[in-house]
Biotite code that builds the C-alpha atoms (Angstrom):
import biotite.structure as struc

atoms = struc.array([
    struc.Atom([0.000, 0.000, 0.000], chain_id="A", res_id=1, res_name="MET", atom_name="CA", element="C"),
    struc.Atom([1.308, 3.451, -0.904], chain_id="A", res_id=2, res_name="GLU", atom_name="CA", element="C"),
    struc.Atom([1.576, 6.247, 1.607], chain_id="A", res_id=3, res_name="LYS", atom_name="CA", element="C"),
    struc.Atom([-0.213, 9.541, 1.149], chain_id="A", res_id=4, res_name="GLY", atom_name="CA", element="C"),
    struc.Atom([-3.715, 10.874, 1.423], chain_id="A", res_id=5, res_name="PHE", atom_name="CA", element="C"),
    struc.Atom([-6.619, 10.846, -0.942], chain_id="A", res_id=6, res_name="VAL", atom_name="CA", element="C"),
    struc.Atom([-8.486, 14.085, -1.522], chain_id="A", res_id=7, res_name="THR", atom_name="CA", element="C"),
    struc.Atom([-12.187, 13.834, -0.970], chain_id="A", res_id=8, res_name="ALA", atom_name="CA", element="C"),
    struc.Atom([-14.562, 14.651, -3.786], chain_id="A", res_id=9, res_name="THR", atom_name="CA", element="C"),
    struc.Atom([-15.471, 18.306, -3.654], chain_id="A", res_id=10, res_name="ARG", atom_name="CA", element="C"),
    struc.Atom([-19.181, 19.057, -3.759], chain_id="A", res_id=11, res_name="VAL", atom_name="CA", element="C"),
    struc.Atom([-20.121, 22.424, -5.320], chain_id="A", res_id=12, res_name="PRO", atom_name="CA", element="C"),
    struc.Atom([-22.113, 24.670, -3.037], chain_id="A", res_id=13, res_name="ASP", atom_name="CA", element="C"),
    struc.Atom([-24.699, 27.409, -3.555], chain_id="A", res_id=14, res_name="ILE", atom_name="CA", element="C"),
    struc.Atom([-22.077, 30.170, -3.532], chain_id="A", res_id=15, res_name="PHE", atom_name="CA", element="C"),
    struc.Atom([-20.465, 28.806, -6.685], chain_id="A", res_id=16, res_name="GLU", atom_name="CA", element="C"),
    struc.Atom([-23.876, 28.773, -8.381], chain_id="A", res_id=17, res_name="ASP", atom_name="CA", element="C"),
    struc.Atom([-24.475, 32.377, -7.302], chain_id="A", res_id=18, res_name="LYS", atom_name="CA", element="C"),
    struc.Atom([-21.066, 33.416, -8.614], chain_id="A", res_id=19, res_name="THR", atom_name="CA", element="C"),
    struc.Atom([-21.752, 31.795, -11.974], chain_id="A", res_id=20, res_name="LEU", atom_name="CA", element="C"),
    struc.Atom([-25.189, 33.425, -12.204], chain_id="A", res_id=21, res_name="MET", atom_name="CA", element="C"),
    struc.Atom([-23.783, 36.857, -11.381], chain_id="A", res_id=22, res_name="SER", atom_name="CA", element="C"),
    struc.Atom([-21.139, 36.486, -14.084], chain_id="A", res_id=23, res_name="ARG", atom_name="CA", element="C"),
    struc.Atom([-23.606, 35.372, -16.738], chain_id="A", res_id=24, res_name="THR", atom_name="CA", element="C"),
    struc.Atom([-26.543, 37.677, -15.920], chain_id="A", res_id=25, res_name="HIS", atom_name="CA", element="C"),
    struc.Atom([-24.713, 40.873, -14.944], chain_id="A", res_id=26, res_name="ASN", atom_name="CA", element="C"),
    struc.Atom([-22.089, 40.952, -17.685], chain_id="A", res_id=27, res_name="THR", atom_name="CA", element="C"),
    struc.Atom([-21.903, 40.644, -21.442], chain_id="A", res_id=28, res_name="TYR", atom_name="CA", element="C"),
    struc.Atom([-19.088, 40.077, -23.920], chain_id="A", res_id=29, res_name="PHE", atom_name="CA", element="C"),
    struc.Atom([-18.363, 43.080, -26.120], chain_id="A", res_id=30, res_name="ASN", atom_name="CA", element="C"),
    struc.Atom([-17.286, 41.737, -29.520], chain_id="A", res_id=31, res_name="LYS", atom_name="CA", element="C"),
    struc.Atom([-15.758, 45.048, -30.622], chain_id="A", res_id=32, res_name="ASP", atom_name="CA", element="C"),
    struc.Atom([-13.308, 45.370, -27.729], chain_id="A", res_id=33, res_name="THR", atom_name="CA", element="C"),
    struc.Atom([-13.111, 41.686, -26.741], chain_id="A", res_id=34, res_name="GLY", atom_name="CA", element="C"),
    struc.Atom([-13.785, 42.485, -23.088], chain_id="A", res_id=35, res_name="GLN", atom_name="CA", element="C"),
    struc.Atom([-16.443, 41.465, -20.599], chain_id="A", res_id=36, res_name="VAL", atom_name="CA", element="C"),
    struc.Atom([-18.517, 44.523, -19.737], chain_id="A", res_id=37, res_name="MET", atom_name="CA", element="C"),
    struc.Atom([-20.982, 44.972, -16.868], chain_id="A", res_id=38, res_name="PRO", atom_name="CA", element="C"),
    struc.Atom([-24.660, 45.338, -17.687], chain_id="A", res_id=39, res_name="VAL", atom_name="CA", element="C"),
    struc.Atom([-26.136, 48.719, -16.787], chain_id="A", res_id=40, res_name="ALA", atom_name="CA", element="C"),
    struc.Atom([-28.430, 48.260, -13.799], chain_id="A", res_id=41, res_name="ASN", atom_name="CA", element="C"),
    struc.Atom([-31.222, 50.775, -14.203], chain_id="A", res_id=42, res_name="GLU", atom_name="CA", element="C"),
    struc.Atom([-32.696, 51.983, -10.941], chain_id="A", res_id=43, res_name="TYR", atom_name="CA", element="C"),
    struc.Atom([-36.431, 51.608, -10.522], chain_id="A", res_id=44, res_name="THR", atom_name="CA", element="C"),
    struc.Atom([-37.849, 53.324, -7.439], chain_id="A", res_id=45, res_name="PRO", atom_name="CA", element="C"),
    struc.Atom([-39.964, 51.145, -5.157], chain_id="A", res_id=46, res_name="PRO", atom_name="CA", element="C"),
    struc.Atom([-43.714, 51.245, -5.612], chain_id="A", res_id=47, res_name="LYS", atom_name="CA", element="C"),
    struc.Atom([-46.002, 52.145, -2.707], chain_id="A", res_id=48, res_name="PRO", atom_name="CA", element="C"),
    struc.Atom([-47.409, 49.167, -0.873], chain_id="A", res_id=49, res_name="HIS", atom_name="CA", element="C"),
    struc.Atom([-50.960, 48.204, -1.803], chain_id="A", res_id=50, res_name="LYS", atom_name="CA", element="C"),
    struc.Atom([-52.667, 46.077, 0.840], chain_id="A", res_id=51, res_name="PHE", atom_name="CA", element="C"),
    struc.Atom([-55.948, 45.284, -0.926], chain_id="A", res_id=52, res_name="ARG", atom_name="CA", element="C"),
    struc.Atom([-58.780, 46.792, -2.930], chain_id="A", res_id=53, res_name="ASP", atom_name="CA", element="C"),
    struc.Atom([-61.901, 47.362, -0.851], chain_id="A", res_id=54, res_name="GLU", atom_name="CA", element="C"),
    struc.Atom([-65.228, 47.141, -2.659], chain_id="A", res_id=55, res_name="PHE", atom_name="CA", element="C"),
    struc.Atom([-68.758, 46.138, -1.858], chain_id="A", res_id=56, res_name="GLU", atom_name="CA", element="C"),
    struc.Atom([-70.500, 43.229, -3.515], chain_id="A", res_id=57, res_name="LEU", atom_name="CA", element="C"),
    struc.Atom([-73.440, 44.211, -5.637], chain_id="A", res_id=58, res_name="GLU", atom_name="CA", element="C"),
    struc.Atom([-76.654, 42.198, -5.229], chain_id="A", res_id=59, res_name="PRO", atom_name="CA", element="C"),
    struc.Atom([-76.348, 39.029, -7.294], chain_id="A", res_id=60, res_name="GLY", atom_name="CA", element="C"),
    struc.Atom([-72.525, 39.114, -7.509], chain_id="A", res_id=61, res_name="MET", atom_name="CA", element="C"),
    struc.Atom([-70.591, 36.012, -6.498], chain_id="A", res_id=62, res_name="LYS", atom_name="CA", element="C"),
    struc.Atom([-67.955, 36.395, -3.826], chain_id="A", res_id=63, res_name="ASP", atom_name="CA", element="C"),
    struc.Atom([-65.483, 33.969, -5.406], chain_id="A", res_id=64, res_name="PHE", atom_name="CA", element="C"),
])
């Protein structure tokens, strides 16, 4: 038997998946310059919270 140690199989974790997704979704390859460029992240302001629409049922209307 030979001496030494055997490396265990490495299991990919969620952080590697997140890193791959951020590279693919937040960047693009510019063919003119040959570089990877970041995608412009346009800011959209948050919308006001809407809890529910209140209305009264008319006679004969079904609830659901």
